[in-house]
KOLRO-637431 format. One record per atom (N, C-alpha, C): residue number from 1; atom name; x, y, z. Coordinates in steps of 0.001 Angstrom, whole numbers, plus 500000, padded with zeros to 6 digits. Example, Ala and Ser with C-alpha at 12.3 -4.5 7.8 and 13.67 -1.06 7.14 Angstrom:
// residues 2
R   i at      X      Y      Z
R   1  N 513190 494310 507800
R   1 CA 512300 495500 507800
R   1  C 513200 496700 507800
R   2  N 512850 497750 507080
R   2 CA 513670 498940 507140
R   2  C 512900 500030 507870
END
This chain:
// residues 143
R   i at      X      Y      Z
R   1  N 561336 412832 670962
R   1 CA 561874 411191 669999
R   1  C 563647 410626 670143
R   2  N 563546 410009 670666
R   2 CA 565966 409403 670885
R   2  C 565631 408271 669802
R   3  N 566921 407773 669948
R   3 CA 567133 406762 669365
R   3  C 566286 405473 669567
R   4  N 566235 405036 670307
R   4 CA 565588 404167 671148
R   4  C 563961 403624 670836
R   5  N 563718 404524 670248
R   5 CA 562359 404817 669909
R   5  C 561743 404643 668715
R   6  N 562812 404969 667962
R   6 CA 562509 405110 666587
R   6  C 562726 403642 665690
R   7  N 561033 403775 665371
R   7 CA 560695 402425 664776
R   7  C 560930 402382 662850
R   8  N 560932 401140 662409
R   8 CA 560570 401809 660318
R   8  C 558837 401419 660720
R   9  N 558471 402161 659643
R   9 CA 557033 402355 659212
R   9  C 556687 400868 659659
R  10  N 555374 400654 659621
R  10 CA 554615 399619 660043
R  10  C 554462 398688 658304
R  11  N 554298 397616 657865
R  11 CA 554841 397082 656942
R  11  C 555700 397122 656274
R  12  N 556595 397340 656313
R  12 CA 557946 398222 656041
R  12  C 558670 396666 655584
R  13  N 558698 396435 656650
R  13 CA 560110 394751 657009
R  13  C 558983 393997 657187
R  14  N 558922 392811 656431
R  14 CA 558543 391429 656583
R  14  C 559441 390810 657457
R  15  N 558580 389949 658725
R  15 CA 559429 388820 659411
R  15  C 559566 387679 658313
R  16  N 561056 387242 658671
R  16 CA 561177 386280 657738
R  16  C 560781 384975 658128
R  17  N 560435 383908 657292
R  17 CA 560246 382246 657042
R  17  C 561136 381886 658033
R  18  N 560464 381683 659417
R  18 CA 561311 380163 660294
R  18  C 561171 379313 659490
R  19  N 562094 378756 658402
R  19 CA 561923 376876 658453
R  19  C 562153 376300 659195
R  20  N 561656 375122 659220
R  20 CA 562743 373656 660244
R  20  C 561975 373537 661542
R  21  N 560892 374372 662122
R  21 CA 560396 375104 663159
R  21  C 559578 374193 663990
R  22  N 559197 372234 663281
R  22 CA 557925 371714 664067
R  22  C 557185 371834 662935
R  23  N 556461 370935 663046
R  23 CA 554933 370532 661953
R  23  C 553989 371977 662442
R  24  N 553482 372773 663673
R  24 CA 553038 373492 663864
R  24  C 553284 375042 663339
R  25  N 554607 375139 662674
R  25 CA 554911 376352 661738
R  25  C 554464 376524 660362
R  26  N 554170 374822 660139
R  26 CA 553488 374721 658721
R  26  C 555086 374805 657858
R  27  N 556109 374636 658058
R  27 CA 557023 374807 657471
R  27  C 558122 374422 658387
R  28  N 558195 373178 659100
R  28 CA 558383 372027 659435
R  28  C 559452 370608 658545
R  29  N 559891 369987 659117
R  29 CA 560812 368541 658720
R  29  C 561176 369396 657037
R  30  N 560782 368995 655888
R  30 CA 560899 369282 654215
R  30  C 561028 371089 654603
R  31  N 560776 371697 654765
R  31 CA 560475 373151 655212
R  31  C 560046 373679 654036
R  32  N 559071 373019 653106
R  32 CA 558545 373795 651924
R  32  C 558697 373593 650326
R  33  N 560014 372458 651341
R  33 CA 560747 371921 650087
R  33  C 560020 370924 648812
R  34  N 559233 370822 649788
R  34 CA 558854 369346 648698
R  34  C 559539 367670 649260
R  35  N 558836 366994 648880
R  35 CA 560305 365440 649206
R  35  C 561311 365419 647776
R  36  N 562254 364910 648129
R  36 CA 563093 364383 647207
R  36  C 563725 365439 645905
R  37  N 564440 365218 645216
R  37 CA 564600 366256 643598
R  37  C 565876 366930 644112
R  38  N 566384 367466 642880
R  38 CA 567243 368683 642767
R  38  C 567184 369847 643509
R  39  N 565407 370100 643655
R  39 CA 565487 371700 644213
R  39  C 564857 371579 645809
R  40  N 565012 370177 645948
R  40 CA 564970 370058 647767
R  40  C 566090 369871 647947
R  41  N 567682 369771 647858
R  41 CA 568336 369690 648169
R  41  C 569403 370688 648534
R  42  N 570093 371484 649582
R  42 CA 570583 372837 649876
R  42  C 571853 372557 648194
R  43  N 571289 373634 648170
R  43 CA 572508 373842 646791
R  43  C 572409 373536 645229
R  44  N 570945 372756 645112
R  44 CA 570121 372474 644493
R  44  C 569927 373512 643326
R  45  N 570294 373889 642304
R  45 CA 570304 375170 641158
R  45  C 570217 374622 639719
R  46  N 570021 375218 638820
R  46 CA 569992 374887 637610
R  46  C 569520 375848 636946
R  47  N 570320 376582 635644
R  47 CA 569707 377607 634821
R  47  C 568183 377192 634511
R  48  N 567973 379119 634172
R  48 CA 567169 379269 633877
R  48  C 566535 378630 632159
R  49  N 565523 377981 632159
R  49 CA 565409 377250 631075
R  49  C 565184 375755 630973
R  50  N 566491 375131 631916
R  50 CA 566884 374014 631870
R  50  C 565371 373088 632471
R  51  N 565385 372114 631366
R  51 CA 564807 371271 631622
R  51  C 564732 369451 632100
R  52  N 565522 369529 632759
R  52 CA 566278 368141 633490
R  52  C 567016 367854 632134
R  53  N 568233 368062 631254
R  53 CA 568376 367287 630250
R  53  C 567567 366990 628767
R  54  N 566085 367488 629337
R  54 CA 565294 367604 627553
R  54  C 565878 368567 627179
R  55  N 566016 369158 625229
R  55 CA 565932 369435 624986
R  55  C 565082 370909 625223
R  56  N 565767 372153 625926
R  56 CA 565010 373236 626094
R  56  C 564425 373654 625281
R  57  N 563183 373990 625610
R  57 CA 562387 374824 623938
R  57  C 562610 375966 623344
R  58  N 563944 376689 624367
R  58 CA 564258 377896 623251
R  58  C 565658 377954 622269
R  59  N 565805 376224 622934
R  59 CA 566899 375761 621756
R  59  C 566076 374554 620519
R  60  N 565111 374305 621064
R  60 CA 564352 373401 620017
R  60  C 563489 373929 619051
R  61  N 563443 375525 619176
R  61 CA 562698 375974 618420
R  61  C 563091 376795 617083
R  62  N 562748 377066 615989
R  62 CA 564077 377233 614708
R  62  C 564509 378769 615245
R  63  N 565715 379635 614945
R  63 CA 566163 380366 614709
R  63  C 566318 381440 613759
R  64  N 564988 381488 613756
R  64 CA 564850 382629 612459
R  64  C 563524 383492 613051
R  65  N 564241 384961 612821
R  65 CA 563284 385634 613729
R  65  C 562828 386288 612139
R  66  N 561647 387311 612573
R  66 CA 560926 387832 611294
R  66  C 561481 388822 610446
R  67  N 561673 388944 609462
R  67 CA 561651 389794 608429
R  67  C 560937 390542 607040
R  68  N 560044 391051 607259
R  68 CA 558953 391047 605517
R  68  C 559828 390969 604097
R  69  N 559253 389995 603965
R  69 CA 560233 389755 602340
R  69  C 559296 391135 601142
R  70  N 558419 391781 601600
R  70 CA 557569 392775 601193
R  70  C 558672 393969 601650
R  71  N 559184 394306 602399
R  71 CA 559459 395663 603097
R  71  C 561264 395384 602237
R  72  N 561327 394351 602209
R  72 CA 563168 394110 601620
R  72  C 562975 394752 599939
R  73  N 561850 394404 599515
R  73 CA 561309 394469 597884
R  73  C 561666 396791 597984
R  74  N 561125 396856 598985
R  74 CA 560176 398617 598713
R  74  C 561049 399512 599720
R  75  N 561146 400577 598464
R  75 CA 561845 402158 599170
R  75  C 560701 403209 599854
R  76  N 561401 403971 600146
R  76 CA 560697 405169 599936
R  76  C 561601 406490 600113
R  77  N 560397 407638 599740
R  77 CA 561475 408534 599374
R  77  C 560729 409898 599723
R  78  N 561018 410745 600337
R  78 CA 560332 412044 600528
R  78  C 560682 413088 599232
R  79  N 559610 413874 600211
R  79 CA 559279 414672 598516
R  79  C 560623 415838 598894
R  80  N 561108 416061 599733
R  80 CA 562548 416954 599623
R  80  C 563354 416248 598477
R  81  N 563533 415036 598331
R  81 CA 564374 414301 598058
R  81  C 563581 414404 596375
R  82  N 562710 414860 595851
R  82 CA 562021 414830 594488
R  82  C 562453 416506 594626
R  83  N 562658 417199 595285
R  83 CA 562977 418738 595300
R  83  C 564879 419151 594847
R  84  N 564957 417666 594714
R  84 CA 566612 418333 594791
R  84  C 567120 417267 593617
R  85  N 566048 416408 592984
R  85 CA 566969 415906 591701
R  85  C 566661 416645 590307
R  86  N 566006 417908 590346
R  86 CA 566133 418877 589060
R  86  C 566162 418524 587389
R  87  N 565028 417689 588189
R  87 CA 564364 417073 586613
R  87  C 563016 417082 586708
R  88  N 562052 416851 585541
R  88 CA 560603 417086 585174
R  88  C 560089 415513 585612
R  89  N 560467 414796 585399
R  89 CA 559944 413281 585131
R  89  C 560605 412249 586543
R  90  N 559905 411619 587524
R  90 CA 560520 411201 588286
R  90  C 559836 409299 588548
R  91  N 560640 408572 587719
R  91 CA 560627 406996 588118
R  91  C 561218 406435 588225
R  92  N 561404 405316 588693
R  92 CA 562119 404124 589758
R  92  C 563506 404267 589397
R  93  N 563568 404147 587717
R  93 CA 565311 404091 587162
R  93  C 565444 405162 587444
R  94  N 565057 406207 587140
R  94 CA 565971 407574 588304
R  94  C 566238 407714 589257
R  95  N 565086 407061 589985
R  95 CA 565791 407033 591424
R  95  C 566705 405997 591615
R  96  N 566935 404668 590586
R  96 CA 568172 403807 591011
R  96  C 569220 404248 590467
R  97  N 569470 404308 589584
R  97 CA 570669 405599 588798
R  97  C 571100 406578 589555
R  98  N 570244 407235 590861
R  98 CA 571012 408666 591695
R  98  C 570928 407954 592951
R  99  N 570755 407021 593056
R  99 CA 571084 406170 594365
R  99  C 570715 406558 595364
R 100  N 569123 407316 595117
R 100 CA 568660 406944 595958
R 100  C 567596 405890 596498
R 101  N 567335 404853 595807
R 101 CA 567117 403719 596780
R 101  C 567830 402679 596128
R 102  N 567461 401428 596286
R 102 CA 568903 400338 596238
R 102  C 568417 399832 594913
R 103  N 569661 399204 594415
R 103 CA 569062 398467 593282
R 103  C 568094 397394 593623
R 104  N 567681 396820 593795
R 104 CA 566723 395288 594493
R 104  C 565074 395960 594571
R 105  N 565149 397032 595295
R 105 CA 564138 397678 595065
R 105  C 563108 397902 593930
R 106  N 561707 397012 593880
R 106 CA 560459 397371 592722
R 106  C 559516 398175 593445
R 107  N 559316 398725 594519
R 107 CA 558427 399532 594664
R 107  C 558413 400553 595691
R 108  N 558386 402145 595482
R 108 CA 558396 402799 595796
R 108  C 557867 403939 596110
R 109  N 557618 403880 597525
R 109 CA 555929 405066 598235
R 109  C 556776 406172 597971
R 110  N 556208 407538 597911
R 110 CA 556698 408810 598454
R 110  C 556043 409030 599513
R 111  N 556509 409715 600589
R 111 CA 556164 410250 601775
R 111  C 555938 411868 601629
R 112  N 555398 412417 602904
R 112 CA 555564 413761 602397
R 112  C 555718 414502 603778
R 113  N 556934 414110 603386
R 113 CA 558163 414638 604179
R 113  C 559074 416195 603570
R 114  N 559014 417113 604130
R 114 CA 558985 418429 603859
R 114  C 558749 418602 602198
R 115  N 559453 420003 601660
R 115 CA 558201 420671 600753
R 115  C 558045 420845 599594
R 116  N 557716 420606 598707
R 116 CA 557998 420922 597353
R 116  C 557394 422029 596595
R 117  N 558376 422977 595686
R 117 CA 558032 423798 594943
R 117  C 557612 423537 593700
R 118  N 558383 422922 592974
R 118 CA 558665 422654 591562
R 118  C 557782 421647 590941
R 119  N 556924 421787 589792
R 119 CA 556089 420654 589087
R 119  C 556810 419483 589003
R 120  N 556579 418300 589952
R 120 CA 557555 416613 589409
R 120  C 556492 416052 588895
R 121  N 556778 414916 587287
R 121 CA 555311 413938 587294
R 121  C 556139 413047 587866
R 122  N 555638 412243 588453
R 122 CA 555660 410917 589582
R 122  C 554859 410000 588544
R 123  N 556388 408981 588360
R 123 CA 555461 407712 587474
R 123  C 556152 406593 588435
R 124  N 555418 405721 588566
R 124 CA 554892 404385 588778
R 124  C 555079 404161 590448
R 125  N 555489 405622 591031
R 125 CA 555441 405464 592519
R 125  C 554395 405691 593215
R 126  N 554289 404987 594264
R 126 CA 553171 404786 595207
R 126  C 553043 406676 596199
R 127  N 552544 407289 596316
R 127 CA 552675 408556 596673
R 127  C 551382 408229 597772
R 128  N 551843 408863 599192
R 128 CA 550757 408591 600810
R 128  C 549285 409542 600269
R 129  N 548877 409633 600861
R 129 CA 547389 410424 600195
R 129  C 548201 412368 600688
R 130  N 548751 412671 601641
R 130 CA 549484 413802 601395
R 130  C 550557 414667 600356
R 131  N 551330 413376 600333
R 131 CA 552032 413427 599120
R 131  C 551910 413519 597885
R 132  N 550752 413240 597434
R 132 CA 549941 413437 596168
R 132  C 549645 414527 596055
R 133  N 548481 414961 597322
R 133 CA 548241 416727 597265
R 133  C 549007 416951 597614
R 134  N 550231 417439 598138
R 134 CA 551616 418240 597713
R 134  C 551785 418054 596053
R 135  N 551980 417292 595719
R 135 CA 552776 416957 594548
R 135  C 551943 418154 593314
R 136  N 550217 418053 593516
R 136 CA 549201 419058 592758
R 136  C 549328 419789 592965
R 137  N 549618 420359 594424
R 137 CA 549518 421382 594851
R 137  C 550884 422365 594053
R 138  N 551907 421723 593694
R 138 CA 553133 422414 592989
R 138  C 552737 422713 591471
R 139  N 552045 421712 591167
R 139 CA 551155 421619 589691
R 139  C 552008 420521 589332
R 140  N 552062 419302 590098
R 140 CA 552730 418532 589140
R 140  C 551634 417131 589048
R 141  N 551934 415680 588640
R 141 CA 550651 414829 588483
R 141  C 551727 413303 589074
R 142  N 550640 412779 588942
R 142 CA 550958 411953 589865
R 142  C 550084 410352 589017
R 143  N 551028 409782 588207
R 143 CA 550512 408560 587073
R 143  C 550789 407055 587991
END
């Protein structure tokens, strides 16, 4: 093998379009740019989303993302939090008082994360299926 015999792999190099080289090439005269207008001119550039002076779609739409109103009023608590409370009965008021959920929360879900070794009575909270089993296995109850 010699340096003058080395060639790139077949298909790795594309042949450049030769525009403006006559009718027979298929890219003569207007060079595939069509007739007139900003995009046909040299240096004809506009920003992405530009609509020719019309208010662009991204500016016409309201600036509102989605945030669930229900999620704002819902809190979440883990089993290991119930373990650290050192009380027999847990309800929403107690969780707010201890600072485990925010003051505006109206509904709390108990999630099966961690372990629970002592009996706890859960009142007015919504446990997941696994959390309910863990609470009852530890000798507690759910109301």
